[in-house]
C-alpha positions in Angstrom: 123.6 171.5 16.1 125.4 168.4 17.2 124.8 167.3 20.8 127.6 167.7 23.3 130.0 164.9 23.6 128.5 162.2 25.9 129.7 158.7 26.9 128.7 156.1 24.5 125.6 154.3 25.8 125.4 150.5 25.3 122.7 149.5 22.9 119.6 147.9 24.6 118.7 144.5 23.3 115.6 144.5 21.3 112.2 143.2 22.7 113.4 143.5 26.4 111.1 145.5 28.7 113.1 148.0 30.8 111.2 148.8 34.0 110.6 152.4 34.7 112.3 154.0 37.6 110.2 153.6 40.8 109.0 156.8 42.4 109.1 157.2 46.2 106.0 155.8 47.8 105.0 153.9 44.6 104.1 150.2 45.0 106.3 147.7 43.2 104.4 146.2 40.3 104.1 142.4 40.2 106.2 142.4 37.1 109.2 143.8 39.0 108.9 141.6 42.1 111.3 138.7 42.7 109.2 135.8 41.6 111.6 133.1 42.7 109.6 130.7 44.8 111.0 129.5 48.1 112.3 126.0 48.0 109.9 123.5 49.5 110.8 122.1 52.9 111.1 118.4 53.6 107.8 117.1 55.1 108.2 114.4 57.8 105.3 113.1 59.8 102.9 115.5 58.1 100.0 114.7 60.5 102.2 115.1 63.5 104.1 112.8 65.9 102.3 109.7 67.2 104.9 109.2 70.0 106.3 111.5 72.7 108.6 114.3 71.4 111.4 112.9 73.5 111.3 109.5 71.8 114.9 108.7 70.6 115.8 108.2 67.0 119.5 107.5 66.9 121.3 110.3 68.8 118.3 112.7 68.3 114.8 112.9 69.5 111.7 113.0 67.3 111.2 116.7 68.1 114.7 117.4 66.8 114.0 115.3 63.7 111.0 117.6 62.8 113.3 120.7 63.2 115.9 119.1 60.9 113.2 118.4 58.3 111.9 122.0 58.4 115.5 123.2 57.6 116.0 120.6 54.7 114.9 121.0 51.1 112.4 118.5 49.7 113.5 116.0 47.1 117.0 115.7 48.4 118.9 112.7 49.6 119.0 114.3 53.1 115.3 114.6 53.1 114.9 111.0 52.1 117.2 110.0 55.0 115.2 112.0 57.5 111.9 110.4 56.3 113.2 107.1 57.5 112.5 108.4 61.0 108.7 108.2 60.3 108.7 104.6 61.3 109.8 105.6 64.8 108.3 109.0 65.2 104.9 108.7 63.6 104.0 105.1 63.0 100.4 104.5 62.1 98.1 103.4 65.0 97.7 99.7 65.4 94.5 98.0 64.0 94.1 96.2 67.3 96.1 98.2 69.8 97.9 96.6 72.8 95.8 97.2 75.9 98.0 99.0 78.5 96.7 100.6 81.7 93.1 100.7 80.3 91.9 103.0 83.1 94.9 105.3 82.6 98.2 105.8 84.4 98.1 106.1 88.1 101.7 107.5 88.3 103.4 110.4 86.6 104.2 110.0 82.9 107.8 110.6 83.7 107.9 107.6 86.0 110.8 105.3 84.9 109.7 101.8 83.8 112.7 99.9 82.7 114.4 101.7 79.8 111.4 103.9 79.1 109.0 106.1 81.0 105.3 105.2 81.6 104.3 107.9 79.1 106.4 106.3 76.4 105.1 102.9 77.2 101.5 104.2 76.8 102.4 105.7 73.5 104.2 102.6 72.3 101.1 100.5 73.2 98.9 102.5 70.9 101.0 101.6 67.9 101.6 98.0 68.8 99.3 95.1 67.8 97.8 93.2 70.7 99.0 89.8 69.4 102.6 90.8 69.2 105.4 89.8 71.5 106.2 93.5 72.0 102.7 94.0 73.5 103.4 91.4 76.2 106.6 93.3 77.2 104.8 96.6 77.3 102.0 95.1 79.5 104.6 93.8 82.0 105.2 97.5 82.9 101.6 98.0 84.2 102.8 97.0 87.7 104.9 100.2 87.7 102.7 102.5 85.6 99.2 101.7 86.8 99.3 99.9 90.1 96.2 100.0 92.3 96.1 102.4 95.3 98.1 101.2 98.3 96.2 100.2 101.4 98.7 102.2 103.5 100.4 104.7 101.1 104.0 105.8 101.5 103.9 109.0 103.5 106.1 111.1 101.3 105.9 114.9 102.1 102.7 114.5 104.0 102.2 118.3 104.2 102.8 118.7 100.5 105.7 119.9 98.3 107.7 122.9 99.4 109.3 123.2 95.9 108.0 123.3 92.4 106.4 120.1 91.2 108.8 120.0 88.2 111.9 120.0 90.4 114.1 117.2 89.2 115.0 114.4 91.6 117.1 112.3 89.1 118.1 113.6 85.8 119.1 110.1 84.6 115.7 108.6 85.5 113.7 111.7 84.6 111.9 111.7 87.9 110.3 114.9 89.4 108.8 115.8 92.7 105.3 115.9 91.2 105.8 112.4 89.9 107.1 111.3 93.3 103.9 112.4 95.1 101.6 110.6 92.7 103.7 107.4 92.7 103.8 107.3 96.5 100.0 106.9 96.6 100.5 103.4 95.0 103.4 102.3 97.1 102.9 100.5 100.5 104.5 102.3 103.4 106.4 99.2 104.6 108.1 98.5 101.3 111.7 99.1 100.3 110.5 101.3 97.5 108.8 103.6 100.0 112.1 103.9 102.0 113.8 105.0 98.8 111.1 107.5 98.1 111.4 109.0 101.6 115.0 109.7 100.8 113.8 112.3 98.2 112.0 114.4 100.8 115.1 116.5 101.3 114.7 117.6 97.7 111.0 117.9 97.4 109.9 119.1 100.9 112.9 120.5 102.7 112.2 122.3 105.9 109.5 119.9 107.1 111.8 118.4 109.7 112.0 120.2 113.0 115.8 119.8 112.7 118.0 119.1 115.7 115.9 118.9 118.9 117.7 121.5 121.1 115.8 123.1 124.0 112.5 121.7 122.7 110.6 123.4 125.5 112.2 126.7 124.9 115.0 128.7 126.4 115.1 129.1 130.2 117.6 131.9 130.0 117.8 135.2 128.1 118.2 134.6 124.4 121.2 136.9 124.3 123.1 134.6 126.6 126.5 134.2 125.0 127.9 130.8 124.1 130.9 131.8 122.0 131.8 135.5 122.1 134.4 135.1 119.4 132.0 133.7 116.9 129.0 135.8 118.1 127.0 132.8 119.1 124.1 133.1 121.5 121.3 130.9 122.7 119.1 132.6 120.1 121.4 131.7 117.2 121.7 128.2 118.6 118.0 127.6 118.1 118.1 129.1 114.6 120.9 126.9 113.5 119.3 123.8 115.1 116.3 124.2 112.7 118.5 123.5 109.7 120.6 120.8 111.3 120.2 117.0 110.7 119.0 115.4 113.9 121.3 112.5 113.3 124.4 114.5 112.6 127.5 115.1 114.8 126.8 118.8 114.7 123.4 118.2 116.4 125.1 116.2 119.2 127.5 119.1 119.7 124.6 121.6 119.8 122.8 119.6 122.5 125.8 120.2 124.9 124.7 123.9 125.0 121.4 123.0 126.6 123.1 123.2 130.0 123.6 126.9 129.3 120.5 127.8 127.3 117.8 125.7 128.8 118.9 124.3 132.2 115.9 123.0 134.2 114.3 125.3 136.8 115.3 124.9 140.4 113.0 122.9 142.7 113.1 125.7 145.3 114.2 128.8 143.3 116.2 131.6 144.9 113.6 134.3 146.0 115.0 137.3 144.2 112.5 140.2 144.0 109.5 137.9 144.7 107.1 140.9 144.2 108.7 141.8 140.9 111.3 144.3 139.7 110.5 147.9 140.7 113.0 149.5 138.4 113.7 149.3 134.7 114.6 145.7 133.8 117.6 146.9 131.8 119.2 148.4 134.9 122.6 146.9 135.2 123.6 144.9 138.3 127.1 143.9 137.0 129.0 144.7 133.9 127.2 142.0 131.9 123.9 141.3 133.7 120.7 143.4 134.2 117.8 143.2 136.7 115.9 141.1 134.1 118.8 138.7 133.9 119.0 138.5 137.7 115.4 137.4 138.1 115.6 134.9 135.3 118.9 133.5 136.6 117.4 133.2 140.1 114.8 130.7 138.8 117.6 128.3 138.0 119.4 128.6 141.4 118.3 126.7 144.5 117.4 128.8 147.5 120.0 127.1 149.7 122.8 127.7 147.2 125.6 130.1 148.0 125.1 131.8 144.7 121.5 132.6 145.8 122.8 134.5 148.8 124.9 136.6 146.5 121.9 137.2 144.3 119.8 138.4 147.2 122.4 141.0 147.9 121.7 142.5 144.5 118.0 143.0 145.2 118.6 146.5 146.6 119.3 147.6 143.0 116.4 145.9 141.3 113.6 145.9 143.9 114.6 148.1 146.9 111.3 147.6 148.7 111.6 143.8 148.3 115.1 143.9 149.8 113.9 145.8 152.9 111.1 143.3 153.4 113.6 140.5 153.1 115.8 142.2 155.7 112.9 142.4 158.1 112.0 138.8 157.5 115.6 137.8 158.4 115.8 139.7 161.7 115.5 136.5 163.6 118.5 135.5 165.8 121.4 134.6 163.7 123.4 131.5 164.5 127.0 132.0 165.5 129.3 132.1 162.6 131.0 128.9 161.8 134.7 129.3 161.3 135.1 126.2 159.3 135.8 126.4 155.6 132.5 127.4 154.0 131.8 127.7 150.3 132.7 131.1 149.0 130.2 133.0 146.8 131.1 133.8 143.2 133.6 136.7 142.9 131.3 138.8 140.7 128.4 138.4 143.1 130.5 139.0 146.2 131.9 142.2 144.9 128.6 143.6 143.6 126.7 142.8 146.8 126.1 145.7 149.2 128.1 145.7 152.5 126.3 144.4 155.5 125.0 147.1 157.9 
């Protein structure tokens, strides 16, 4: 019986192996794998670089040249062009290398020496013959790259770095804080170069300075004493800001004006308020803005013969009642007749808060 109508099947060419259908989980036979070999990459500096990776070759570095080679097919014009970089990036070592810093560098490899760094100069010396003119130019950099230790080294960041040693000081020169510290050991403290190095301390060891010297012996008033109510500034915030202020700045000079409020000198003969101490809670208010603690600390700054002292003594009844009674007994001596001439008037706040005389 004839087969049902089916689409015409194309004839298979003779002598061609048709692979069988792969079953799930079945390994692909070698005959069915893609046997096309990957194109061979361009090989440049096969034994590795003999100069620092950052060495320039045109507008690229030797490290970038190797990356370009790895992405380029061998036996192409582009590969041949890249191979020309081998003279710069992996020149063979010299038969009689140029002697440069024989005992090693005494500064950081990133230290600038003319148009190169000391690390590059060292690498260049290894591929330069000792009898060449280039060797002489390289050796002229030894004064920068391997100077002897200074008799009085430049005191850069004497307490050490307060930032990472790889922190960059100058991107153009490639200098870092770690290199600065090692370089300073070989620079005399009285040299111009040392002065330049000290200028980098604000980058490498900020915070070492004590800042603006305001109230250096401490506050002599309560730290909550207000300097500027609108800006919320107190004697406490004054000291905090001073730590971060350049001592030679105009801002520092302005801060010092607040010393009269925050750290006035103690009186030679202080007002004897509560000489035996406060007998109530120190936070007890004596005015709308001052407490017993404030009263006692303020009294240390007021002379005993000052009119303000007299007003303060009138407030002792609130802060040390026993002390005020003792003071009253001590003052029971005959009182001189009142003088009707114009006498200084006590401060309004103190006068209104003082208890009325018996």
